[in-house]
N, C-alpha and C positions, 0 to 999 in steps of 0.2 A: 571674380568678386564675390564676397559673401553678403547675403541679404538678410535684413530683419524686417518683419512685418510689425507695424505699430498700429494699435487700435484706438479709435476715438473714445473720448470720455464724455460725460454729461456736459451739456451746454452747446454741443455741436448740432443738436437736433433742429430741424426746420420742416415745415409742412411741404410734402412732395419728395422728401428724401427717399431715394431708391426707386422712384416710380418708373423712370425711363428703363432701367435694367429689369425691373419687375415685368414690364410689358414685353420685353424682348427675350428674356432668358428664363427657361423653365426652372432651373435650379434656384433662381431668386424667388420666383413665385412659390416654389415648393417650400422654401425656408419660411416665408411669411405664413403659409398654410399650417406648417408645423407649430409655429408660435401661437397662432390663433387657436389651434386645437388644445394646446397645453393651458393657455391662459383664459379661454372661454370668451374672448372678444375678438373682433375683426382687426387684426394687426394692420392690414392694408388700409382700411378706413382710417385708423388712428394716424397713420403716417402720411396719408395722401389728402385727406379731406380738410378743407379750410375750416369748417365748422367744428372740427375736433382739435383745433390749435391749442386752446386753453388746456385741454386734457393732456395733449402731447407734452406740454411744459410742466405737468405735475410729475414730481420725481418718481412715483411708483409706476407711472406709465412711460416716462422718458427712458428709464434704464432698460427695460426689456425691448423697447423700440429701437434704441441705438444698437443693442446687442444683436437684434434680428437683422438689421440692415448691414452691420459689420460682418456677421457670419455669412450672410447671403453673398456679399462681395468676395469674401475669402474663399468660399466654396467655388465661386466662378473662376478665380485664379487657379485653384487646385484642379478643377475640371479641365483647365487648359494646360496642366502639367507644371505649374509654377508652385514651388515650395520655399519656405524660409529656412535659414540656418539658426535663427533665434527669433523670439517674439517678446513684445512688451506692449503694455497698454496704459493709458492714462486713467487711473482710478477705476471706474466702471470697465474701461477697456481691458483691464487685467483679466476679466472673466472671458472676454473674447480671445485673449491670448492663451488662456488655459484650454479653451476649446480647440484652438489651432494647434496646440502642443499635443493633443490627444488625451489630456488628463481628464477632460470633462465632456460629456456628450451635450449637444445643443439643447435638447429638450429639458434636461436637468438644469442646465445653465440659465435658460430663459425663465424657468419657474423660480430658481434661486434669486435671480436679480430683481424679479418683480417683488419678492418678499424683502430683499435688501432695500429696494427703493421705498417700500412702505415703512420699514423700520427707520430709515434715515429721515424720511419726511416727518415722522412723528416723534423723533428723539428730542428735538428742541422746539418749543412752541413758536409759532410764526411771530416774527418781530423781536424775538429774544436774542437773536444773534445777527452778526453781519460779517461780510468779508470785504477786504480792500486790497487791491493790487498796488504794491509798492515798487516804483520804477527806479532803475539806475541807482540803487543803494546797496552797499555791501551787506552780505548775509549776516556778518558779525554785528553790524549796527542794528539791523532789524531784530535779531535775536535778543540783543541787549535791551532794546526799547520794549520789546514784548515782555521780557522777564521783569523789568521794572514796573510796567503797567499791570502785570498779573497780580500785584498786591491788592487790586480792587476788583478782580474778577478774572475769568478765563480769557486769555488771548495768547496766541502762538502762531508761528509760521505754519501754513496749511499746504501750500504748493510751492515747491522750488521749481518753477517752470523753465526759466532761463536765468543765467547770472544777472540779467538786467530786469527780470520780473519775478518777484516773490510775493505770493499772496498770504496775507495774515487773516485770521478769523477768530471768532469767539463771542463773548457777551458784548452787547452794544457799548456800554460805558467803558469797558476795558479796551476794546478796539479803538474807541475815540481817544482814550488816554494815550495809547501807543502811537496813534497818528500825530497827536500833539507833540509827543517826545521825538518822533521821527522828523517832523518839520523843524524842530529846534536843532536836531542833529544834522540838518542840511538836505533832507529828502525834498525834492521839488515837485514830484508827481505822485499823488495818491489817488487811485481811482476806485470808488466804491463799486462793487459788483452786484448785479441784479441776480441774486441766487436765493433759493428757497430756504437755505439753512447754513449754519456755520460748519460745513463739512470738513472732515479731517482735523478736527479739534477734539479736546476732551469732552465737549458737550455731546458728542455722538456716542459716548460710552453705553447708554441704554440700547442703542442700535447694535453695538458690538456684542452685547450679552445675548440679544435675541438671535443675531446671526450665528453666534457660536452654537446655539441649540439646533439650528437648521443644518449647519455644516457637519454636526455630529452624525447625521443620518446619510451623509453622502460619501460615496466611494470614489476616490480620485485614482484613475489609472496611471501607470508610469508615464511620465512626460517623454515624448520622443525627441523633442528639441528643447533647448534651454528657454525658460521664462524668466525675465528679469523682474524682480519684486519692486513695486513702488516704495515699499516701506524701508527696505534695506539698500536698494539700488544694486543688489547683487543677484547672482543666479539663485533662483528659489529652490531650496532642497525639497525633495519629494515629501519628506517627513514633516516639513513645516508649512505645507500649503494651507491647512485649515487655520493654524494659529496666525499666519501672516494675513490671510483674508479677514480674519476677525479684527486684528490690530489695524488693518489698513483704513477702515472707516473713521477711526479716531486718531490716526497718525498722519504726519505730513507726507505728501507725495514728492518723492525725490526724482523728478523727471530728468533734469539735466545731468545729474550724477548717473542715472540709468543709461543715458546715451553714451557717457564716458565708458561705462562697463561694456556696452555693446562694441564700442571701438576696440577695447582691450581683447575682445573675443575675435577680432579680425573683421568685424562688420564695417563695410564702407558704403553700403547702399541701403537706403531705408524706403519702405513703401507704407504710406499712411492708408489704412483701410477703414472706411466708414464715412459718415457725413462730414462735410466741411474740410477745412485745411488748416486747422489750429495747430496740429502737431508739426506739419511741414513748416509753418511759420516759426515755431519754436526752434526747430532744428537749424534753420538758416541763421538764427541768432546765436545758437549754441556752437555750431561748427560748420563753416561754409565749405569745408573740404568734402563733406559727405554728399553723395548723390541722393537727392530726394525726389520721389514721385508719389502718386497717390491713385486710389481707385474710388470714384464717386459716381461716375456715369460712363456712357460708352466711349466718349472722347478720352477721358483719363485712363479708362481700362485699356484701350488700344495703345495709348502712349506707354503705359506701364509695361504691358506685355512685350512691346517692341524693345524697350530698354532691357527688360529681364532676359529676353531671348538672345540679346547681344552681349550679355555679361561675360 
């Protein structure tokens, strides 16, 4: 069996994430210590302490926190002899995937995503945008309604999570107009999302410009295993890493198409690495034939290692 590691995106964070394995495994504690050293604040306190919950949910802190937890868990798998044939991540998770591919070292990545989070948080003023999950509606219908509503402002698909769940985002009035058109077109479930900004839309262009300047100073090593790009849903060419990461913040995430690409590469087993089980849930809706497991605590780690050992 061929295995892909999939890395969590923003929104999966919660207070206490990673604590059990932090307390038990030296490599996990070491990863948190490295992040703290780079960022100048206590990553363990941010992730584990209830009084830091509000801070943990701020984009500029959420992103390095999830990256740290994800890489700590990945290192634990690697330490036990388990490696992937390909990697992919959801938005922010693409940076974890690049670390796992050998293209980027962890310390550089955690510094970069802290800046990325800051740029994204400040790209669109709070309250100027919104995101809505559109359920059980054809992508063509969603795209058509967004195009029509964009006559009054920015609105577009932002996340193609599963064929049954596509998120749209943009300026409030334009998103509301698109929702009105979608309801007329037969959409029955529209779920407003509690997010801090209209990510993966044109409103994030200012963040992309600032990210481009940071990426110019970073050297990406040759990838040892394929990374699937969120932006193209294809294998990321080495020469395009910087341009794709720049585009990614203001372009839609093509997650279910990325899973199709992994299948074309012969992948039939997926391991979600990081907090929560959002991606595992998506995969079950995308393709029930895929074996899905995850790493979030000792129980899921042991279950995953047993499955990988028997592949």
